[in-house]
Residue frames as qw, qx, qy, qz and C-alpha x, y, z in Angstrom:
[[0.176, -0.096, 0.911, -0.362, 116.26, 94.32, 85.50],
 [0.239, -0.332, -0.829, -0.381, 113.17, 92.11, 85.05],
 [0.508, -0.586, -0.183, -0.604, 109.85, 92.79, 86.73],
 [0.213, 0.179, -0.787, 0.551, 110.16, 92.43, 90.50],
 [0.419, -0.625, -0.659, -0.013, 107.82, 91.72, 93.40],
 [0.153, -0.845, 0.018, -0.513, 107.18, 94.37, 96.03],
 [0.829, -0.442, -0.274, 0.207, 108.92, 92.48, 98.84],
 [0.620, -0.083, -0.095, 0.774, 112.26, 94.28, 98.74],
 [0.027, 0.558, 0.204, 0.804, 110.62, 97.58, 97.77],
 [0.548, -0.709, -0.263, -0.356, 108.44, 97.51, 100.87],
 [0.789, -0.381, -0.234, 0.421, 111.24, 96.51, 103.23],
 [0.448, 0.123, 0.003, 0.886, 113.35, 99.46, 102.10],
 [0.171, -0.597, -0.263, -0.739, 110.35, 101.81, 102.17],
 [0.672, -0.655, -0.339, -0.068, 109.35, 100.77, 105.70],
 [0.721, -0.329, -0.140, 0.593, 112.88, 101.19, 107.02],
 [0.381, 0.141, 0.148, 0.902, 113.41, 104.43, 105.09],
 [0.057, 0.565, 0.455, -0.686, 110.18, 106.23, 105.99],
 [0.272, 0.328, -0.350, -0.835, 108.86, 106.63, 102.46],
 [0.707, 0.302, 0.565, -0.298, 106.21, 105.02, 100.26],
 [0.273, -0.019, 0.747, 0.606, 106.20, 103.53, 96.78],
 [0.454, 0.335, -0.023, -0.825, 103.84, 105.10, 94.27],
 [0.368, 0.215, 0.896, 0.124, 101.30, 102.69, 92.81],
 [0.279, 0.409, -0.148, -0.856, 99.91, 104.24, 89.64],
 [0.673, 0.369, 0.622, -0.154, 97.02, 102.80, 87.64],
 [0.042, -0.369, 0.588, 0.718, 97.75, 102.40, 83.95],
 [0.646, 0.478, 0.492, -0.334, 95.35, 102.14, 81.02],
 [0.698, 0.708, 0.086, 0.067, 97.31, 103.09, 77.91],
 [0.776, 0.241, -0.073, 0.578, 100.77, 103.70, 76.48],
 [0.139, 0.714, -0.096, 0.679, 101.00, 107.41, 77.29],
 [0.627, -0.708, 0.095, -0.310, 100.20, 106.88, 80.96],
 [0.942, -0.180, 0.029, 0.282, 102.81, 104.10, 81.24],
 [0.610, 0.443, -0.039, 0.656, 105.39, 106.31, 79.52],
 [0.122, -0.798, 0.078, -0.585, 104.69, 109.40, 81.62],
 [0.779, -0.608, 0.089, -0.127, 104.95, 107.45, 84.89],
 [0.925, -0.126, 0.093, 0.347, 108.06, 105.47, 84.09],
 [0.494, 0.598, -0.050, 0.629, 109.96, 108.35, 82.48],
 [0.304, -0.815, 0.158, -0.468, 109.47, 110.37, 85.67],
 [0.874, -0.462, 0.154, -0.010, 110.56, 107.41, 87.82],
 [0.853, 0.228, 0.014, 0.469, 113.63, 106.80, 85.68],
 [0.276, 0.698, -0.113, 0.651, 114.73, 110.43, 85.88],
 [0.427, -0.711, 0.251, -0.499, 114.06, 110.62, 89.63],
 [0.356, 0.289, -0.863, 0.210, 115.56, 107.15, 90.24],
 [0.532, -0.168, 0.462, -0.689, 112.43, 105.92, 91.99],
 [0.086, 0.098, 0.989, 0.063, 111.00, 102.40, 92.26],
 [0.475, 0.085, -0.072, -0.873, 107.43, 102.12, 91.02],
 [0.357, 0.221, 0.899, -0.127, 104.38, 99.87, 91.01],
 [0.340, 0.088, -0.443, -0.825, 102.36, 99.88, 87.80],
 [0.310, 0.164, 0.868, -0.352, 98.94, 98.55, 88.59],
 [0.288, -0.068, -0.657, -0.693, 96.08, 97.33, 86.47],
 [0.498, 0.055, 0.524, -0.689, 92.46, 97.14, 87.54],
 [0.475, 0.319, 0.820, 0.006, 89.75, 94.79, 86.35],
 [0.396, 0.827, 0.254, -0.308, 88.37, 97.72, 84.35],
 [0.048, 0.752, -0.511, -0.413, 91.74, 98.38, 82.71],
 [0.329, -0.133, 0.908, 0.223, 92.02, 94.73, 81.66],
 [0.462, 0.576, 0.665, -0.109, 88.55, 94.92, 80.15],
 [0.265, 0.895, 0.008, -0.359, 89.39, 98.18, 78.34],
 [0.173, 0.793, -0.528, -0.251, 92.89, 97.58, 77.03],
 [0.937, 0.168, -0.300, -0.060, 93.23, 93.76, 77.17],
 [0.785, -0.567, 0.205, 0.140, 95.51, 91.88, 79.56],
 [0.828, 0.125, 0.227, 0.497, 98.13, 91.10, 76.92],
 [0.320, 0.775, 0.074, 0.539, 98.46, 94.67, 75.66],
 [0.392, -0.880, 0.126, -0.236, 98.92, 96.01, 79.20],
 [0.853, -0.384, 0.244, 0.254, 101.52, 93.40, 80.13],
 [0.726, 0.345, 0.210, 0.557, 103.47, 94.11, 76.96],
 [0.068, 0.893, 0.006, 0.444, 103.36, 97.87, 77.62],
 [0.595, -0.767, 0.233, -0.061, 104.81, 97.28, 81.07],
 [0.880, -0.082, 0.273, 0.381, 107.43, 94.92, 79.67],
 [0.499, 0.673, 0.105, 0.536, 108.40, 97.68, 77.23],
 [0.246, -0.913, 0.126, -0.301, 108.79, 100.06, 80.16],
 [0.827, -0.472, 0.254, 0.171, 111.08, 97.55, 81.87],
 [0.779, 0.265, 0.227, 0.521, 113.28, 97.47, 78.76],
 [0.235, 0.798, 0.071, 0.551, 113.33, 101.27, 78.51],
 [0.310, -0.783, 0.289, -0.455, 114.00, 101.78, 82.23],
 [0.837, 0.022, -0.531, 0.131, 116.29, 98.89, 83.24],
 [0.314, 0.308, -0.545, 0.714, 117.81, 100.82, 86.14],
 [0.400, -0.260, 0.346, -0.808, 114.64, 101.11, 88.24],
 [0.102, 0.126, 0.974, -0.158, 112.61, 98.36, 89.98],
 [0.501, -0.008, -0.224, -0.836, 109.14, 97.96, 88.46],
 [0.244, 0.128, 0.929, -0.246, 106.40, 95.72, 89.85],
 [0.370, -0.139, -0.538, -0.744, 103.24, 94.81, 87.93],
 [0.123, 0.104, 0.785, -0.598, 100.26, 94.64, 90.27],
 [0.220, -0.483, -0.730, -0.431, 96.58, 93.71, 89.97],
 [0.131, -0.110, 0.347, -0.922, 94.49, 96.36, 91.71],
 [0.592, 0.056, 0.359, -0.719, 91.27, 95.27, 93.44],
 [0.276, 0.075, -0.911, -0.299, 91.15, 91.71, 92.17],
 [0.619, -0.228, 0.045, -0.750, 87.51, 90.76, 92.77],
 [0.950, -0.116, 0.134, -0.259, 87.91, 86.98, 92.97],
 [0.687, -0.372, 0.574, 0.244, 90.30, 84.04, 92.87],
 [0.742, 0.444, 0.438, 0.245, 89.85, 83.52, 89.13],
 [0.290, 0.943, -0.035, 0.159, 90.95, 87.07, 88.23],
 [0.384, -0.791, 0.474, 0.047, 93.95, 86.84, 90.55],
 [0.789, -0.086, 0.572, 0.206, 94.92, 83.46, 89.09],
 [0.646, 0.685, 0.258, 0.213, 94.71, 84.81, 85.53],
 [0.092, 0.958, -0.235, 0.136, 97.05, 87.66, 86.43],
 [0.595, -0.573, 0.558, 0.078, 99.47, 85.41, 88.33],
 [0.786, 0.166, 0.544, 0.241, 99.58, 83.04, 85.36],
 [0.516, 0.774, 0.269, 0.247, 99.81, 85.99, 82.97],
 [0.585, 0.412, -0.124, 0.687, 102.98, 87.67, 84.19],
 [0.291, -0.844, 0.039, -0.450, 101.98, 89.86, 87.15],
 [0.474, 0.244, -0.670, 0.518, 104.39, 89.92, 90.09],
 [0.047, 0.101, 0.627, -0.771, 101.84, 91.10, 92.65],
 [0.281, -0.452, -0.658, -0.533, 98.08, 90.81, 93.02],
 [0.254, -0.106, 0.479, -0.834, 95.47, 92.28, 95.31],
 [0.269, -0.400, -0.855, -0.193, 92.52, 90.21, 96.38],
 [0.207, -0.174, 0.225, -0.936, 89.79, 92.53, 97.60],
 [0.426, -0.396, -0.800, -0.148, 87.29, 90.54, 99.66],
 [0.087, 0.038, -0.464, 0.881, 86.81, 93.43, 102.08],
 [0.516, -0.164, -0.129, -0.831, 83.07, 93.55, 101.44],
 [0.719, -0.151, -0.664, -0.140, 82.71, 89.98, 102.70],
 [0.717, -0.677, 0.016, -0.163, 82.31, 88.93, 106.34],
 [0.213, -0.788, 0.577, -0.027, 85.61, 88.67, 108.22],
 [0.700, -0.192, 0.687, 0.032, 85.84, 84.85, 108.11],
 [0.755, 0.551, 0.348, 0.072, 84.98, 84.75, 104.39],
 [0.231, 0.931, -0.284, 0.009, 87.55, 87.47, 103.64],
 [0.417, -0.593, 0.688, 0.030, 90.17, 85.31, 105.37],
 [0.782, 0.125, 0.610, 0.024, 89.12, 82.19, 103.44],
 [0.639, 0.752, 0.149, 0.061, 89.18, 83.86, 100.01],
 [0.058, 0.914, -0.402, 0.023, 92.44, 85.71, 100.70],
 [0.577, -0.456, 0.676, 0.045, 94.19, 82.58, 101.97],
 [0.816, 0.346, 0.456, 0.076, 93.25, 80.70, 98.79],
 [0.472, 0.870, -0.072, 0.119, 94.79, 83.44, 96.64],
 [0.243, -0.816, 0.522, -0.040, 97.90, 83.62, 98.85],
 [0.769, -0.197, 0.604, 0.074, 98.53, 79.90, 98.60],
 [0.758, 0.536, 0.317, 0.195, 98.35, 79.93, 94.79],
 [0.240, 0.948, -0.160, 0.131, 100.35, 83.15, 94.45],
 [0.406, -0.732, 0.547, 0.005, 103.16, 82.09, 96.76],
 [0.833, 0.024, 0.532, 0.148, 103.45, 78.79, 94.91],
 [0.638, 0.623, 0.278, 0.357, 104.16, 80.88, 91.79],
 [0.546, -0.067, -0.060, 0.833, 106.52, 83.45, 93.32],
 [0.049, -0.588, -0.285, -0.755, 103.91, 86.23, 93.43],
 [0.120, -0.112, -0.605, 0.779, 103.05, 88.41, 96.43],
 [0.191, -0.611, -0.708, -0.299, 99.57, 89.30, 97.67],
 [0.081, -0.123, 0.274, -0.951, 97.94, 92.45, 99.01],
 [0.204, -0.521, -0.828, -0.039, 94.68, 92.07, 100.93],
 [0.132, -0.433, -0.005, -0.892, 92.19, 94.57, 102.32],
 [0.331, -0.451, -0.766, 0.317, 90.52, 94.91, 105.70],
 [0.045, 0.591, 0.255, -0.764, 87.98, 97.69, 106.11],
 [0.431, 0.571, 0.625, 0.312, 85.98, 99.27, 103.29],
 [0.161, -0.251, 0.100, 0.949, 86.66, 102.53, 101.44],
 [0.414, 0.708, 0.434, -0.374, 83.85, 104.67, 100.10],
 [0.123, 0.663, -0.360, -0.644, 83.83, 106.02, 96.55],
 [0.854, 0.460, 0.207, -0.127, 83.99, 104.77, 92.97],
 [0.069, -0.650, 0.658, 0.375, 86.96, 103.34, 91.09],
 [0.275, 0.163, -0.853, -0.413, 86.24, 101.25, 88.00],
 [0.590, -0.291, -0.680, -0.324, 84.06, 98.36, 89.25],
 [0.374, -0.257, -0.674, 0.583, 84.54, 99.22, 92.93],
 [0.230, -0.521, -0.208, -0.795, 81.50, 101.19, 94.09],
 [0.415, -0.364, -0.721, 0.419, 80.88, 101.76, 97.80],
 [0.184, -0.822, -0.273, -0.464, 78.40, 104.29, 99.18],
 [0.054, 0.579, -0.457, 0.673, 79.61, 106.54, 101.99],
 [0.684, -0.427, 0.250, -0.537, 77.28, 104.95, 104.52],
 [0.994, 0.008, -0.099, -0.038, 78.68, 101.49, 103.70],
 [0.469, 0.593, -0.508, 0.413, 82.32, 102.44, 104.33],
 [0.789, -0.609, -0.073, -0.026, 83.99, 101.18, 107.48],
 [0.002, -0.812, 0.566, -0.142, 87.30, 101.89, 109.17],
 [0.677, 0.184, -0.698, 0.144, 89.70, 99.01, 109.68],
 [0.727, -0.648, 0.026, -0.225, 89.36, 97.48, 113.14],
 [0.160, 0.699, -0.671, 0.188, 92.92, 97.26, 114.55],
 [0.593, -0.320, 0.665, -0.323, 91.94, 94.39, 116.84],
 [0.907, 0.287, 0.250, -0.180, 91.34, 92.21, 113.74],
 [0.462, 0.779, -0.404, -0.131, 94.57, 92.77, 111.83],
 [0.207, -0.525, 0.823, -0.059, 96.84, 90.28, 113.63],
 [0.674, 0.129, 0.703, -0.190, 94.42, 87.40, 113.18],
 [0.681, 0.685, 0.093, -0.243, 93.77, 88.36, 109.56],
 [0.298, 0.771, -0.556, -0.087, 97.44, 88.57, 108.55],
 [0.346, -0.381, 0.849, -0.123, 98.36, 85.40, 110.46],
 [0.682, 0.228, 0.662, -0.211, 95.56, 83.31, 109.00],
 [0.667, 0.719, 0.090, -0.172, 95.85, 84.57, 105.41],
 [0.741, -0.179, 0.328, 0.558, 99.63, 84.90, 105.04],
 [0.409, 0.871, 0.199, 0.187, 99.18, 88.05, 102.96],
 [0.677, 0.090, -0.054, 0.729, 102.27, 90.14, 102.23],
 [0.057, 0.069, -0.108, 0.990, 100.77, 93.62, 102.66],
 [0.032, -0.584, -0.785, 0.203, 97.50, 94.99, 103.98],
 [0.029, -0.410, -0.249, -0.877, 95.31, 97.80, 102.65],
 [0.173, -0.451, -0.711, 0.510, 93.47, 99.52, 105.48],
 [0.022, -0.741, -0.442, -0.505, 90.68, 102.08, 105.67],
 [0.393, -0.386, -0.384, 0.741, 91.56, 105.26, 107.60],
 [0.132, 0.758, 0.291, -0.568, 89.41, 107.79, 105.78],
 [0.018, -0.312, 0.580, 0.752, 90.69, 107.81, 102.21],
 [0.619, 0.475, 0.487, -0.393, 88.16, 107.31, 99.42],
 [0.534, 0.154, 0.651, 0.517, 88.09, 106.25, 95.79],
 [0.320, 0.730, 0.512, 0.320, 87.56, 108.57, 92.84],
 [0.258, 0.341, 0.002, 0.904, 87.72, 112.34, 92.30],
 [0.455, -0.555, -0.072, -0.693, 84.65, 112.99, 94.45],
 [0.435, 0.077, -0.819, 0.365, 85.98, 111.50, 97.65],
 [0.099, -0.334, -0.666, 0.659, 83.80, 113.44, 100.05],
 [0.015, 0.777, 0.561, 0.286, 80.44, 115.16, 100.01],
 [0.075, 0.623, -0.096, 0.773, 80.27, 118.87, 100.80],
 [0.662, -0.650, -0.072, -0.366, 78.58, 117.96, 104.10],
 [0.912, -0.236, -0.139, 0.304, 81.66, 115.95, 105.13],
 [0.577, 0.243, -0.055, 0.778, 84.00, 118.88, 104.49],
 [0.161, -0.811, -0.241, 0.508, 84.56, 122.37, 105.79],
 [0.513, 0.746, 0.155, 0.396, 85.38, 125.41, 103.66],
 [0.561, -0.260, -0.129, 0.775, 88.49, 127.48, 104.19],
 [0.009, -0.672, -0.147, 0.726, 88.72, 131.26, 103.89],
 [0.085, 0.307, -0.564, -0.762, 88.96, 130.92, 100.08],
 [0.746, 0.191, 0.087, -0.632, 85.81, 128.82, 99.94],
 [0.517, 0.347, -0.765, -0.167, 87.71, 125.66, 99.04],
 [0.897, -0.320, -0.128, -0.277, 86.46, 122.38, 100.49],
 [0.037, 0.561, -0.776, 0.285, 88.72, 120.84, 103.13],
 [0.769, -0.136, -0.583, -0.223, 88.15, 117.11, 103.77],
 [0.735, -0.641, 0.132, -0.177, 88.11, 115.53, 107.23],
 [0.015, -0.700, 0.714, -0.026, 91.56, 114.43, 108.47],
 [0.714, 0.139, -0.681, -0.084, 92.73, 110.86, 108.07],
 [0.801, -0.556, 0.039, -0.220, 92.43, 108.56, 111.08],
 [0.397, 0.596, -0.642, 0.275, 96.10, 108.34, 111.98],
 [0.513, -0.406, 0.603, -0.457, 95.10, 106.82, 115.32],
 [0.949, 0.148, 0.175, -0.218, 93.85, 103.76, 113.42],
 [0.694, 0.601, -0.363, 0.158, 97.05, 103.59, 111.38],
 [0.002, -0.635, 0.646, -0.423, 99.25, 103.90, 114.46],
 [0.720, -0.249, 0.514, -0.395, 97.34, 101.18, 116.31],
 [0.937, 0.338, -0.015, -0.083, 97.55, 98.85, 113.30],
 [0.473, 0.679, -0.493, 0.269, 101.29, 99.52, 113.12],
 [0.349, -0.539, 0.640, -0.422, 101.74, 98.62, 116.79],
 [0.856, -0.029, 0.427, -0.290, 99.97, 95.33, 116.24],
 [0.889, 0.388, 0.163, 0.182, 101.87, 94.58, 113.00],
 [0.269, -0.826, 0.324, 0.375, 105.41, 95.88, 113.56],
 [0.262, -0.407, 0.705, 0.518, 107.44, 95.96, 110.37],
 [0.444, 0.394, 0.793, 0.136, 104.49, 94.94, 108.21],
 [0.085, -0.005, 0.351, 0.933, 103.79, 97.00, 105.05],
 [0.256, 0.609, 0.605, -0.445, 100.52, 98.92, 105.03],
 [0.222, 0.255, 0.583, 0.739, 98.79, 100.19, 101.88],
 [0.215, 0.518, 0.354, -0.749, 96.54, 103.21, 101.31],
 [0.269, 0.436, 0.712, 0.480, 93.98, 103.14, 98.52],
 [0.002, -0.869, -0.468, -0.162, 91.91, 106.11, 97.41],
 [0.513, -0.598, -0.061, 0.612, 94.83, 108.48, 97.92],
 [0.391, 0.490, 0.316, 0.712, 94.65, 110.79, 94.95],
 [0.216, -0.386, -0.310, 0.842, 94.91, 114.45, 95.94],
 [0.283, 0.767, 0.559, 0.139, 92.68, 115.71, 93.09],
 [0.381, -0.170, 0.053, 0.907, 94.93, 118.66, 92.05],
 [0.198, 0.755, 0.450, -0.434, 92.77, 121.75, 91.93],
 [0.049, 0.568, -0.389, -0.724, 94.72, 123.27, 89.04],
 [0.015, 0.004, -0.887, -0.462, 93.64, 120.36, 86.83],
 [0.108, 0.587, 0.772, -0.218, 90.07, 120.48, 88.14],
 [0.112, 0.742, 0.087, -0.655, 90.06, 124.18, 87.19],
 [0.003, -0.349, 0.668, 0.657, 91.58, 123.40, 83.80],
 [0.076, 0.298, 0.931, 0.198, 88.80, 120.91, 83.13],
 [0.078, 0.724, 0.590, -0.349, 86.07, 123.29, 84.28],
 [0.020, 0.676, -0.152, -0.721, 87.56, 126.23, 82.36],
 [0.129, 0.302, -0.723, -0.608, 87.45, 124.16, 79.21],
 [0.602, -0.047, -0.457, -0.653, 83.89, 122.92, 79.26],
 [0.436, -0.091, -0.879, 0.172, 83.98, 120.37, 82.07],
 [0.538, -0.579, -0.044, -0.611, 81.64, 120.19, 85.04],
 [0.686, -0.083, -0.643, 0.330, 83.43, 118.96, 88.15],
 [0.287, -0.734, 0.125, -0.604, 82.08, 120.99, 91.06],
 [0.629, -0.597, 0.355, -0.351, 83.45, 120.25, 94.52],
 [0.920, 0.166, -0.317, 0.158, 85.92, 117.55, 93.45],
 [0.256, -0.812, 0.440, -0.286, 88.28, 117.18, 96.41],
 [0.832, 0.171, -0.512, 0.125, 91.04, 114.76, 97.38],
 [0.787, -0.506, -0.196, 0.293, 93.39, 113.80, 100.19],
 [0.033, -0.971, 0.238, 0.008, 95.76, 116.61, 101.30],
 [0.751, 0.460, -0.418, 0.223, 99.30, 115.77, 100.25],
 [0.036, -0.604, 0.605, -0.518, 100.81, 116.64, 103.63],
 [0.787, -0.252, 0.381, -0.414, 98.69, 113.90, 105.21],
 [0.951, 0.291, -0.108, -0.004, 99.90, 111.38, 102.65],
 [0.414, 0.631, -0.526, 0.392, 103.51, 112.39, 103.30],
 [0.412, -0.499, 0.566, -0.511, 102.97, 111.81, 107.02],
 [0.946, -0.005, 0.182, -0.268, 101.47, 108.39, 106.31],
 [0.801, 0.488, -0.306, 0.165, 104.52, 107.51, 104.20],
 [0.087, 0.641, -0.596, 0.476, 106.77, 108.39, 107.13],
 [0.674, -0.300, 0.511, -0.441, 104.95, 105.80, 109.24],
 [0.540, -0.113, 0.832, 0.059, 104.17, 102.23, 108.17],
 [0.685, 0.630, 0.247, -0.271, 102.49, 103.00, 104.82],
 [0.478, -0.340, 0.618, 0.523, 104.74, 101.54, 102.11],
 [0.199, 0.261, 0.730, 0.600, 102.40, 101.83, 99.10],
 [0.229, 0.526, 0.320, -0.754, 100.12, 104.71, 98.17],
 [0.423, 0.421, 0.732, 0.328, 97.70, 104.29, 95.27],
 [0.093, 0.550, -0.036, -0.829, 97.29, 107.21, 92.87],
 [0.386, 0.359, 0.788, 0.316, 94.81, 107.05, 90.01],
 [0.193, 0.860, 0.469, -0.052, 92.39, 109.96, 89.64],
 [0.195, -0.793, 0.171, 0.552, 95.18, 112.58, 89.61],
 [0.321, -0.187, 0.695, 0.616, 96.62, 111.13, 86.40],
 [0.241, 0.562, 0.752, 0.246, 93.21, 111.00, 84.75],
 [0.009, -0.913, -0.267, 0.307, 92.55, 114.62, 85.69],
 [0.256, -0.611, 0.401, 0.633, 95.90, 115.69, 84.24],
 [0.295, 0.090, 0.787, 0.534, 95.22, 113.87, 80.99],
 [0.146, 0.713, 0.679, 0.092, 91.63, 115.06, 80.66],
 [0.100, -0.881, -0.127, 0.446, 92.41, 118.67, 81.56],
 [0.282, -0.454, 0.513, 0.672, 95.30, 118.84, 79.12],
 [0.250, 0.261, 0.804, 0.472, 93.29, 117.38, 76.26],
 [0.076, 0.827, 0.548, -0.097, 90.30, 119.67, 76.90],
 [0.145, -0.821, 0.086, 0.545, 92.56, 122.72, 76.93],
 [0.342, -0.204, 0.664, 0.633, 94.37, 121.57, 73.80],
 [0.228, 0.481, 0.761, 0.371, 91.19, 121.30, 71.76],
 [0.010, -0.904, -0.346, 0.251, 89.92, 124.66, 72.96],
 [0.204, -0.735, 0.310, 0.568, 93.20, 126.23, 71.85],
 [0.015, 0.327, -0.758, -0.564, 93.50, 124.16, 68.65],
 [0.683, 0.272, 0.448, -0.509, 89.98, 123.33, 67.42],
 [0.669, 0.573, -0.317, -0.351, 91.31, 122.39, 64.00],
 [0.039, 0.489, -0.871, 0.032, 93.60, 119.62, 65.26],
 [0.903, -0.037, -0.050, -0.425, 92.71, 115.93, 65.00],
 [0.657, 0.353, -0.644, 0.169, 95.97, 113.95, 65.26],
 [0.798, -0.568, -0.199, -0.040, 95.99, 111.98, 68.57],
 [0.751, 0.011, -0.202, 0.628, 99.76, 112.33, 68.75],
 [0.154, 0.530, -0.039, 0.833, 99.42, 116.10, 69.00],
 [0.495, -0.626, 0.035, -0.602, 97.10, 116.14, 72.02],
 [0.925, -0.331, -0.179, 0.044, 98.41, 113.00, 73.75],
 [0.641, 0.311, -0.299, 0.635, 101.99, 114.32, 73.76],
 [0.077, -0.520, 0.296, -0.798, 101.28, 117.28, 76.12],
 [0.805, -0.430, -0.065, -0.403, 98.98, 115.04, 78.18],
 [0.912, -0.025, -0.289, 0.292, 101.83, 112.58, 78.65],
 [0.385, 0.422, -0.317, 0.757, 104.18, 115.42, 79.58],
 [0.392, -0.549, 0.166, -0.719, 101.80, 116.69, 82.27],
 [0.933, -0.296, -0.162, -0.128, 101.37, 113.20, 83.68],
 [0.761, 0.196, -0.339, 0.518, 105.15, 112.92, 83.87],
 [0.100, 0.476, -0.304, 0.819, 105.49, 116.18, 85.79],
 [0.678, -0.486, 0.013, -0.551, 102.65, 115.28, 88.13],
 [0.953, -0.147, -0.241, 0.110, 104.25, 111.91, 88.90],
 [0.536, 0.360, -0.358, 0.674, 107.61, 113.62, 89.44],
 [0.272, -0.554, 0.213, -0.757, 105.98, 115.90, 92.02],
 [0.874, -0.367, -0.079, -0.308, 104.45, 112.91, 93.80],
 [0.878, 0.089, -0.326, 0.338, 107.76, 111.03, 93.91],
 [0.389, 0.367, -0.329, 0.779, 109.73, 113.97, 95.31],
 [0.172, -0.370, 0.231, -0.883, 107.28, 115.88, 97.48],
 [0.762, -0.270, -0.005, -0.588, 104.65, 113.37, 98.61],
 [0.973, -0.045, -0.221, -0.036, 105.97, 109.81, 98.55],
 [0.363, -0.811, 0.458, 0.015, 109.60, 110.61, 99.35],
 [0.908, -0.021, 0.396, 0.134, 110.83, 107.76, 97.13],
 [0.531, 0.821, -0.192, 0.078, 112.96, 109.77, 94.67],
 [0.153, 0.714, -0.652, 0.205, 116.51, 108.48, 94.64],
 [0.637, -0.332, 0.612, -0.330, 115.52, 105.18, 96.25],
 [0.887, 0.349, -0.194, -0.234, 115.78, 102.90, 93.21]]
């Protein structure tokens, strides 16, 4: 099937109590690892591209990689999404350039300005058959060009969501309930340590999510900053020369609970990068004489595939939903 929008994906996910995985892609091996797992698990998927990815790999190359995945995996629905579009011009370029979904992130702007910018993108996107994700509330952390200090983060205000969605016409809404961008989502001071000395982050604000859901019944909610930062890959990186102390992510059981509610899309980025980096570091420590990229990217791709498979089955609940 051709690239699809997220409209039907989200309707089924909302009704079925699961979420669609939205995985950031930057190169061929990441695209392959994600889509091979989704094909084998019969799961719909959102492949998303950030402003940073477009700058790194070029818009055309990324679109063609995703189109190749569509040809290789014709039995599963695949949407191509712009992650954290910073302005109308970037969103327009992606809409004109083959994307089926875009996010306009004006969450750092005042409420009225966020509405104005988002509505402009929605009007253009809908005229071209493309859907729009918007954001209300601000997540802390770092992801590509998105950099928000912890003190500048703010939870979504449930009392604003009805007005925002009505006035913008957006198709899905990213909210802030305590997730955070990057592999260092929380400072040590924000966490507690369990009996093994491992950092445990503060729980997500499910009260905010539940109140938003009451005010927007049936409306798809999105969680950004939802990588779990697998500790086995953090250890693999550190054991092979890396320095990632106290990297901690969102507990997977909390993400699964969110998927059972109104969250229809969960963004996962750092986990894939950790899997790739850890695998490559370990490979070169074990094989210092190797230099062929195919030799070290092949196991990295395989580990990304297995990580995505785990997310589809055990976290998102979307396996078998294609």
